[in-house]
C-alpha positions as CSV (number, residue, x, y, z in Angstrom):
1,M,9.2,21.3,-21.8
2,G,6.6,23.2,-19.9
3,K,6.3,22.6,-16.2
4,D,3.1,23.0,-14.3
5,S,5.2,23.3,-11.1
6,F,8.9,23.0,-10.3
7,E,10.3,19.8,-9.1
8,A,14.0,19.1,-9.2
9,A,13.4,15.5,-10.1
10,R,10.5,14.4,-12.2
11,L,8.8,11.6,-14.1
12,N,6.9,13.1,-17.0
13,V,4.1,10.7,-18.1
14,R,2.5,11.2,-21.5
15,L,-1.0,9.8,-21.2
16,G,-1.6,10.5,-24.9
17,A,1.2,8.1,-25.7
18,L,-0.3,5.5,-23.3
19,V,-3.5,5.6,-25.3
20,E,-1.7,5.3,-28.6
21,N,0.1,2.2,-27.3
22,Y,-3.3,0.8,-26.2
23,R,-4.6,1.4,-29.7
24,F,-1.6,-0.4,-31.1
25,F,-2.5,-3.5,-29.1
26,Q,-6.1,-3.2,-30.3
27,S,-4.8,-3.1,-33.9
28,R,-2.7,-6.3,-33.4
29,S,-5.4,-8.3,-31.5
30,G,-8.2,-8.6,-33.9
31,K,-11.5,-9.1,-32.1
32,A,-9.8,-10.0,-28.8
33,E,-10.4,-7.7,-25.8
34,V,-7.4,-5.6,-24.8
35,S,-7.1,-5.3,-21.0
36,G,-4.8,-3.1,-19.1
37,V,-2.2,-4.4,-16.7
38,V,-1.7,-1.7,-14.0
39,K,0.1,-3.6,-11.3
40,A,3.1,-2.2,-9.5
41,D,1.6,1.3,-9.6
42,G,1.0,1.2,-13.3
43,Y,4.6,0.1,-13.9
44,G,5.8,3.0,-11.9
45,T,3.8,5.7,-13.8
46,G,0.9,5.9,-11.4
47,A,-1.8,3.2,-11.5
48,L,-4.8,5.4,-10.9
49,E,-3.9,7.9,-13.6
50,A,-3.1,5.1,-16.0
51,A,-6.4,3.3,-15.3
52,K,-8.5,6.4,-15.6
53,T,-6.9,7.2,-19.0
54,L,-7.2,3.6,-20.3
55,R,-10.8,3.4,-19.1
56,A,-11.6,6.6,-21.0
57,A,-10.0,5.0,-24.0
58,G,-12.5,2.0,-23.7
59,C,-10.6,-0.4,-21.5
60,K,-13.1,-2.5,-19.6
61,T,-10.7,-5.0,-17.8
62,F,-7.7,-4.4,-15.6
63,F,-5.1,-6.7,-14.0
64,V,-3.3,-6.1,-10.8
65,A,-1.0,-8.4,-8.7
66,R,-2.0,-7.7,-5.1
67,L,-5.4,-7.4,-3.4
68,S,-4.4,-4.0,-2.0
69,E,-3.8,-2.8,-5.6
70,G,-7.3,-3.9,-6.6
71,V,-8.9,-2.2,-3.6
72,A,-7.1,1.1,-4.4
73,L,-8.1,0.8,-8.1
74,R,-11.8,0.1,-7.6
75,P,-12.9,3.7,-7.0
76,V,-11.5,4.9,-10.3
77,A,-12.2,1.8,-12.3
78,G,-16.0,2.2,-12.2
79,E,-17.8,-0.9,-13.5
80,A,-14.6,-2.3,-15.1
81,R,-13.6,-5.8,-14.1
82,I,-10.4,-6.1,-11.9
83,F,-8.5,-9.3,-11.9
84,V,-6.1,-10.0,-9.0
85,L,-3.3,-12.3,-10.1
86,D,-2.2,-13.4,-6.7
87,G,-5.5,-15.3,-6.1
88,V,-7.3,-15.7,-2.8
89,Q,-6.6,-16.8,0.7
90,E,-9.3,-17.5,3.3
91,E,-8.7,-14.2,5.0
92,T,-8.9,-12.2,1.8
93,I,-12.2,-13.5,0.5
94,P,-14.4,-10.8,2.3
95,A,-12.3,-8.0,0.7
96,F,-12.6,-9.6,-2.7
97,I,-16.4,-9.7,-2.4
98,A,-16.8,-6.2,-0.8
99,N,-14.7,-4.6,-3.6
100,N,-16.1,-6.6,-6.5
101,L,-12.7,-8.0,-7.4
102,T,-12.2,-11.1,-9.5
103,P,-9.5,-13.5,-8.4
104,V,-7.1,-15.4,-10.7
105,L,-7.2,-18.9,-9.0
106,N,-3.8,-20.5,-9.1
107,S,-4.4,-23.9,-7.5
108,L,-7.0,-26.5,-6.6
109,A,-6.9,-25.1,-3.0
110,Q,-7.8,-21.6,-4.2
111,I,-10.5,-23.0,-6.4
112,D,-11.9,-24.9,-3.4
113,M,-11.9,-21.7,-1.3
114,W,-13.7,-19.6,-3.9
115,S,-16.2,-22.4,-4.6
116,A,-17.0,-22.6,-0.9
117,A,-17.4,-18.9,-0.6
118,A,-19.8,-18.9,-3.6
119,R,-21.9,-21.7,-2.2
120,A,-22.0,-20.1,1.3
121,S,-23.4,-16.9,-0.3
122,R,-25.8,-18.9,-2.4
123,T,-24.5,-17.2,-5.6
124,T,-22.2,-17.8,-8.5
125,R,-18.9,-15.9,-8.4
126,D,-16.6,-15.1,-11.3
127,A,-12.9,-16.1,-11.4
128,A,-10.1,-16.6,-13.9
129,I,-8.2,-19.9,-13.6
130,H,-4.5,-19.9,-14.3
131,I,-3.0,-23.0,-16.0
132,D,0.8,-23.4,-15.7
133,T,2.1,-24.3,-19.1
134,G,5.8,-24.3,-18.2
135,M,6.8,-21.4,-16.1
136,N,6.6,-23.4,-12.8
137,R,5.5,-20.2,-11.0
138,L,1.8,-19.6,-10.4
139,G,-1.0,-21.7,-11.9
140,L,-2.4,-25.2,-11.8
141,P,0.5,-27.7,-12.4
142,P,-0.3,-30.7,-14.7
143,D,-1.4,-33.0,-11.8
144,E,-3.9,-30.5,-10.5
145,L,-5.1,-29.7,-14.0
146,S,-5.8,-33.4,-14.5
147,V,-7.9,-33.5,-11.4
148,L,-9.9,-30.4,-12.4
149,A,-10.4,-31.8,-16.0
150,G,-11.6,-35.1,-14.5
151,D,-14.4,-33.5,-12.5
152,P,-15.0,-29.9,-13.5
153,T,-18.7,-29.8,-12.5
154,S,-18.0,-30.6,-8.9
155,R,-14.8,-28.7,-8.6
156,L,-16.2,-25.5,-10.2
157,D,-19.5,-25.6,-8.3
158,G,-20.5,-21.9,-7.7
159,I,-17.7,-20.6,-10.0
160,N,-18.3,-18.9,-13.3
161,V,-15.0,-19.2,-15.2
162,A,-14.5,-15.7,-16.7
163,Q,-11.4,-17.0,-18.5
164,W,-8.8,-19.7,-18.6
165,M,-5.3,-18.1,-18.7
166,S,-1.7,-18.9,-18.8
167,H,1.6,-16.9,-19.2
168,L,4.5,-17.2,-21.6
169,A,8.0,-17.5,-20.2
170,C,10.0,-16.5,-23.3
171,A,7.7,-14.1,-25.2
172,D,10.6,-11.6,-25.5
173,D,12.3,-14.1,-27.9
174,A,10.3,-14.9,-30.9
175,E,12.7,-17.7,-31.9
176,N,12.5,-19.5,-28.6
177,A,11.0,-23.0,-28.9
178,M,9.3,-22.7,-25.5
179,N,6.7,-20.3,-27.0
180,A,5.3,-22.9,-29.3
181,A,5.6,-25.6,-26.6
182,Q,3.6,-23.6,-24.2
183,L,1.0,-22.7,-26.8
184,S,0.5,-26.4,-27.5
185,R,0.1,-27.2,-23.8
186,F,-2.4,-24.4,-23.4
187,R,-4.5,-25.6,-26.4
188,A,-4.5,-29.1,-25.0
189,A,-5.5,-27.9,-21.6
190,L,-8.4,-25.9,-23.1
191,A,-9.6,-28.9,-25.0
192,S,-9.9,-30.8,-21.7
193,L,-11.8,-28.1,-19.9
194,P,-15.3,-26.6,-20.1
195,S,-15.6,-23.9,-22.7
196,A,-14.8,-20.3,-21.5
197,P,-12.8,-17.3,-22.9
198,A,-9.0,-17.8,-22.9
199,S,-6.1,-15.4,-22.4
200,F,-2.5,-16.2,-23.1
201,A,-0.6,-13.2,-24.4
202,S,0.9,-10.2,-22.5
203,S,2.8,-7.5,-24.5
204,G,5.4,-9.8,-25.9
205,G,2.9,-12.5,-26.7
206,V,0.8,-10.2,-28.8
207,L,3.9,-9.4,-30.9
208,L,4.4,-13.2,-31.5
209,G,1.3,-13.2,-33.7
210,K,-2.4,-14.1,-33.9
211,D,-2.0,-17.7,-32.7
212,Y,-1.2,-16.3,-29.2
213,V,-4.0,-13.8,-29.0
214,F,-7.1,-15.9,-28.1
215,D,-10.0,-13.9,-26.5
216,M,-8.2,-11.4,-24.4
217,V,-4.7,-10.0,-24.3
218,R,-3.0,-8.5,-21.2
219,P,-0.4,-5.9,-22.2
220,G,1.7,-4.4,-19.5
221,I,5.2,-3.1,-20.3
222,G,4.3,-2.2,-23.9
223,L,1.5,0.1,-22.7
224,Y,4.1,2.2,-20.8
225,G,6.5,2.4,-23.8
226,G,8.8,-0.4,-22.9
227,N,10.0,-2.9,-25.5
228,P,8.9,-6.4,-24.5
229,A,10.9,-8.2,-27.2
230,H,14.1,-8.0,-29.3
231,G,14.2,-5.7,-32.2
232,K,12.8,-2.2,-32.8
233,N,10.5,-0.9,-30.2
234,P,7.0,-0.3,-31.8
235,F,5.7,1.7,-28.8
236,K,5.7,5.4,-28.1
237,V,7.6,6.8,-25.1
238,V,5.3,7.2,-22.1
239,A,7.8,7.9,-19.3
240,Q,10.6,10.4,-19.2
241,M,12.8,10.7,-16.0
242,T,14.6,14.0,-15.6
243,G,16.6,15.8,-13.0
244,T,17.7,19.4,-12.7
245,I,21.3,20.8,-12.8
246,L,22.0,22.2,-9.4
247,Q,25.6,23.2,-9.9
248,L,28.3,23.5,-12.6
249,R,32.0,23.5,-12.0
250,R,35.3,23.4,-13.8
251,V,37.8,20.9,-12.5
252,D,41.4,20.1,-13.3
253,S,42.8,16.6,-14.0
254,G,43.9,14.5,-11.1
255,G,40.9,14.9,-8.9
256,S,38.0,12.5,-8.3
257,V,34.2,12.5,-8.2
258,G,31.8,11.2,-5.6
259,Y,31.8,8.7,-2.8
260,G,34.7,6.2,-2.9
261,A,36.5,8.4,-5.5
262,T,35.6,5.8,-8.1
263,F,36.1,8.2,-11.0
264,R,39.4,9.9,-11.6
265,I,39.4,13.1,-13.6
266,G,41.8,12.7,-16.5
267,R,41.5,16.0,-18.2
268,K,40.3,19.5,-17.5
269,S,36.6,19.0,-17.3
270,F,33.2,20.6,-16.8
271,L,31.0,18.8,-14.3
272,A,27.3,19.1,-13.6
273,T,25.7,18.0,-10.3
274,V,22.1,16.9,-10.9
275,A,19.2,16.5,-8.5
276,L,18.5,12.9,-9.0
277,G,19.7,9.9,-7.0
278,Y,18.9,6.3,-6.1
279,A,16.2,7.5,-3.7
280,D,14.4,8.7,-6.8
281,G,15.0,5.5,-8.8
282,L,18.2,6.3,-10.6
283,M,19.9,3.0,-10.0
284,R,23.3,3.1,-8.2
285,S,24.7,0.7,-10.8
286,L,24.5,3.5,-13.4
287,G,27.5,5.2,-11.7
288,N,30.3,5.3,-14.2
289,H,28.1,3.3,-16.7
290,G,25.0,5.4,-17.5
291,F,24.2,8.7,-19.3
292,G,22.1,11.8,-19.0
293,A,21.1,13.9,-21.9
294,I,20.9,17.7,-22.0
295,A,19.0,19.1,-25.0
296,G,19.7,15.8,-26.8
297,H,23.4,15.8,-26.0
298,R,24.6,12.8,-24.0
299,A,26.9,13.1,-21.0
300,P,28.3,10.2,-19.0
301,I,27.5,9.7,-15.3
302,V,30.8,9.9,-13.5
303,G,31.4,8.7,-10.0
304,R,28.8,6.9,-7.9
305,V,25.2,7.7,-8.0
306,S,24.3,8.9,-4.4
307,M,21.0,9.0,-2.6
308,D,19.9,12.4,-3.9
309,L,22.5,13.4,-6.5
310,C,24.5,12.3,-9.5
311,T,27.3,14.0,-11.5
312,L,27.8,14.2,-15.2
313,D,30.8,15.0,-17.2
314,V,29.4,17.7,-19.5
315,T,32.7,18.8,-21.0
316,D,31.5,17.9,-24.5
317,V,28.0,19.4,-24.2
318,P,27.7,22.7,-26.0
319,R,28.0,25.5,-23.5
320,E,24.8,27.2,-24.5
321,F,22.8,24.3,-23.0
322,L,24.6,24.3,-19.7
323,K,23.1,26.4,-16.9
324,T,21.8,25.7,-13.4
325,G,18.1,24.7,-13.6
326,A,18.6,23.0,-17.0
327,E,16.7,19.7,-17.4
328,V,18.6,16.4,-17.8
329,E,16.9,13.3,-19.2
330,F,18.0,9.9,-17.9
331,F,15.6,7.9,-19.9
332,G,12.9,9.0,-22.4
333,D,13.4,10.4,-25.9
334,T,17.2,10.6,-26.2
335,I,18.1,7.7,-24.0
336,S,15.7,4.8,-24.3
337,L,14.4,2.9,-21.4
338,E,16.0,-0.2,-22.7
339,E,19.4,1.5,-23.1
340,A,19.2,2.8,-19.5
341,A,18.2,-0.6,-18.2
342,S,21.1,-2.3,-20.1
343,N,23.6,0.2,-18.7
344,A,22.2,-0.5,-15.2
345,G,22.5,-4.2,-15.7
346,T,18.8,-4.9,-15.4
347,A,15.5,-5.0,-17.3
348,N,13.2,-2.2,-18.4
349,Y,10.6,-3.6,-16.1
350,E,12.8,-3.2,-13.0
351,L,13.9,0.3,-14.0
352,L,10.3,1.5,-14.2
353,T,8.9,-0.2,-11.2
354,S,11.9,0.8,-9.0
355,L,11.1,4.5,-9.4
356,G,10.8,6.1,-5.9
357,P,7.7,7.8,-4.5
358,R,9.8,11.0,-4.1
359,L,10.0,11.3,-7.9
360,K,7.0,13.4,-8.7
361,R,4.8,12.3,-11.5
362,F,3.6,14.9,-13.9
363,Y,0.9,14.0,-16.4
364,S,0.1,15.4,-19.9
365,E,-2.0,14.5,-22.8
366,A,1.1,14.6,-25.0
367,T,2.0,11.7,-27.4
368,R,5.7,13.0,-27.7
């Protein structure tokens, strides 16, 4: 792999693959608009680069979680709409207006705040309104939905509903009955409210089929190559995390590796110390559980992952691939994001979004 500059630990981000994943969602979403979810720094890949790439591919709507993410995104998003999932608070309203951000309103209190701001400025202001259909997280619960449905004209005074939206709790499991139950609740809610575009599906929801698509879909993890559901991953690999071999050594049996001596050497072995640790995002739980790959050959992580380093048992890796400076992949083409996450005892979402700022991001137009 060519390097535009040397970094011992890297996240290689294939923007061409990001675009292909975006096109996949377009192909599965019919006439619905495909937005781009770029919260959590573009799922760890770099929100600004991801948004610029998606915008060039035709994406006109972005979703972030925090107000600060929306403010940072605005300069590169151009005229694209930016929805902020957290909604508004009284003190954040001026920043929403100044940066042309669109809140996702999650309660009657937030609706009242945004309505008051619109009326105070003698204008109509856009918002999405989130309806809770079963997650019991954000969104209008049934009692507040009933109040809104009973008097939408007054409650929505000054607000243009850009979309009604909800969120699936179990979209990663196509057989889960909660998907159909939430779909039914969402349809019933829409029937009780003024007509406006609707959005229900994130990455996993799109894979559930056309009934879940509505007018806009909101893919996140799938854009970045993560599998949002059970079964074969239909997405191209976007992110590849690598470290560099700093030192190789032969060791005899009977010794140990790393802090706490948690790995005992049971044979004459060849070990590689790699410049990647938990400060970069290689989870500590991968110690004695995960793998690295050198030229496609897997090697187990032995001993604890430390802050800056980890150690691999490379005894079974062909010697021609072992040298200081060699690149070791910890997820990407040989080791999937999902396998690495499973070995770490977590989800692919957490693995990506936990990548540290010290891990340098390198961007290419590659699709593989």
